[in-house]
N, C-alpha and C positions, 0 to 999 in steps of 0.2 A: 816321434815327437812333432814332426812337421804336420802330420795328419791331425793331431790334437789342436795344434795352433790354428790350422785352417778351419777346423770345426768351430772353434770359439769365434773366429773372425766371421764365419758365415752366420752363426747364431746372433752375433752382435749386429750384423747388417740386416738381419731379417726383421721386417717391420709388420708382419702379419699380427703378431701378438699386440703390438702397440695400437694397431687399427681396431682390433677386437676390443681392447680396453677402452678406447675412445667411444666406441658404439655402446658399450655397457654403461659408461658414465652418462652418455646422452640419454639412454633408455631410463636410467634411474632418475635423472632430472625431470624427464617428461612424466614419469610415474608420480613423482612428488608433486609436480604441478597439478596433475589431474586429481590427486587426493585432496590437495588444498582447495581446488574449485568445488569438488563434491562436498567437502565439509562446509564450505562457505555458502553454497547455494542449494544443497541437498534438501534442507528443511523447507525452503521456499518452493522448490519444484514439487516436492511431495504434497505440500498443502494445495498448490494449484491443481495438481492431478486429482486430489480428493474432491476439491470444489467442482471440477469439471465432471467427475463421476457422479456426484450428488445431483448436479443439474441435469445430467442425462437421465438418471433414474427417475427424477421427479417430473421432467418435462417431456419425455419421449414416451409415446404409447407403443409398447411392444406387442400388444394384442392384435393390432390391425396389420399384420404382416401379409404381404401378397402370397398367395398359394401358387406353386409352380408346378 
């Protein structure tokens, strides 16, 4: 019976699970923050990349590449 009591005491004092749980909560909060940022600015960033791609395709001459 003393062994079971000591087992429960050691499990109660073990903080590895609590630390892992804290890291998981922190990771979930960071993921939520990143998702909110992507939703908020994703369309704007995609539009800017499309504008830059269009400008490169219309203004850069790819036919005059140097031969190596």
